[in-house]
C-alpha positions, 0 to 999 in steps of 0.5 A: 522541585525542578525546573524544565524549559517549556519552549521545546516541549510546546514546539514539539507538541505543535509539530506532532499536532500538525503531523496528526492533523495532516489529512486531505480535506476532501477525503470523507466527501468523496469516499461513499459507503456501499453495502457492507461486507457481510462477513467482516475480515482482514487479509482476504484475496480479491478478484474481479470476474464478469464485472463482479467482485469476489472477496475470498477467505481472510482472517476473522476477529480471532485470527482464524482463517476463513473459507467464506467467499462473497460476491459483490454486484456493483450494479445492484449494490448487493452481496451474495454467497459463493461456494466456500473454498476447500481450504480456509486461509488468509494472506492468499492471492487471486487472479483471473486466469482463462475466465476463472479465478485462481487462488494460490497459497496463503496461511492456514493459521498457527503459522502454517503456510500452504501451497494449495491452489484452487480454481473457481469455475463461474459456469458450475459455480464451484471451486476445484483443485488445481496444480499445487505451487512448487512450495508454500507462500504467504503474502505473495502476489498472483497475477496474469500477464499476456495469458500467463499466470505468475506468483511472486515474492511473499514469505516461505515456511521459514518466515523468510522474505522471498524474491523469486517468481514461478510461472504456470506452464500450461504445456506441462500443467505445472508451476516452474521457476521463472528466472527472469524475475527477481525482486530487488527488495525481497518482500511480502504483504505488498500490492501487485497490479497488472498494467497491461504490459507487465506488473507493478509491485509496490510497498510491502514488508521486508527484512527491515520493516515496511518498504517504499520501493516500487518495481515494474516487471515485464515478461522475459525481461528483468525488473526496473525501478519506478518512483518510490511510494511517498511513504513506506508501508505494507499490508496495503491494498492496490488496484488500477483505474482511470489509467492510474495505479492506487496504493491504499492504506497499510501500516507504515514504519511508525507502526501506524495504520494509515488512511492515505491513498496515493495514485501512480501516473506511469507517464510521469513516473510519480505518485500523487495524493488522492482523497484519504479513506475515512478511517485507517485500514490495513489488510483490506482489498481493492478492486475497480469496476468501470470508473469506480474504485472499491475497498473492502474489509481490513482492520483499523489501528486498534485491530478491529475488523471493518465491515464498511465497504467504500467506493470512490468515483474515479471520474470526479476524484481524478485530481490530486487531493490538496490540503487546506494549507495549499502545500504538502511534504511527501517522503519519497526516499528511504525511511529509516535512512542511512546516508540520505533521503529525499522528499517532495514539496508540492505547492498549489500556488506560488508562496513563501515557505520555510522548509527545515528539519527539527529534532524531537526536542523542537530544535532546528538542526537543518534549514533546507529552504527559505523563501518564495517557491512557485507552484508545482513539485520540488525535490529535496535531499537531506544527508542527516547533517546539521546545518553547522556541518557536523554529523547528527546522531541516530534518532527521529527527526521532523521535516517541517514546511510552514508558511508562517500560519500553517504547517505540514510535518513528516517524521523520519528516522536516521540510522548510523 
């Protein structure tokens, strides 16, 4: 029989419990279920045309591509069937172009990508063939800015992350290389949201896993960085509404499907928490009509498809969600990280807090702050060093904020 000290184990368990329980309390109070998606699916495309939301293709519970198209009417809260696309696919992308829906690329199943493009005419209510992309893409973005349509990023047939963009030239009726734009972080399964002047690209998966980097692109200019997502994640949904851009769900670096929702304020160049989804989802789609944000489809952490459709009133949900603790810690830097990472401590009132880093055995390795803090946001940086000055080894560490009664914890990974 052997003896094991229980103190570090209990502290570690308490930290993990605090991490699991960190969910904004208003989440289920503001997300409202609407008419369920008739065909449950994950990784479809979405487009809003004439106030109607079109959910296009996707993948069924067996991983097979779908050709199903269904249209949601927010006014009547009803769904109707639309003519199926010619080529079943998932991880495709759609946008509205010249009053029609343009659907590009995607995966046909069995790792077979397509360069096929289809266009939906709302007058004839039919899908027609359109000029093919220059080559195959999956998990890319398609969007229209100033009357031009672009495709950007994604995966190629060699399962390589792309950083390039194409633009459709109506003069030649063909797709051409768009040399102005190159992603700083090649990626796929990201969110791309047009914001009027350009497009905001955020999250996704890259060579080393989910990314938090956010890049903004304007036609005829190179891209520029924006404030990173609070948490790296891919297969997230993105939409705009009420002057903000929303990042919804996805899968993080710990391979967890998350329910978190964040909103980007371009004026302040910062992300703020919003009410979380009632359940974690990845591979969902989001769209905004009027002052309401909708989320459809996707799959849970167990891989089960979700038919539940949700709406969020952006007028009543325009304030950041603050947990009961009155404070929260959000990652803004890289995770995993090599040299240093950053995170933000947000408090809704003045309070006394301790902010520290612990290893997985519950031992404190770095004290970052102890004392009174005012209401607002404070940015902290940690370089992976022990408080005694020595270099720490690679591994998982926990950033913990506490007021002595409640805690908020974030997990980070240090690589040497």
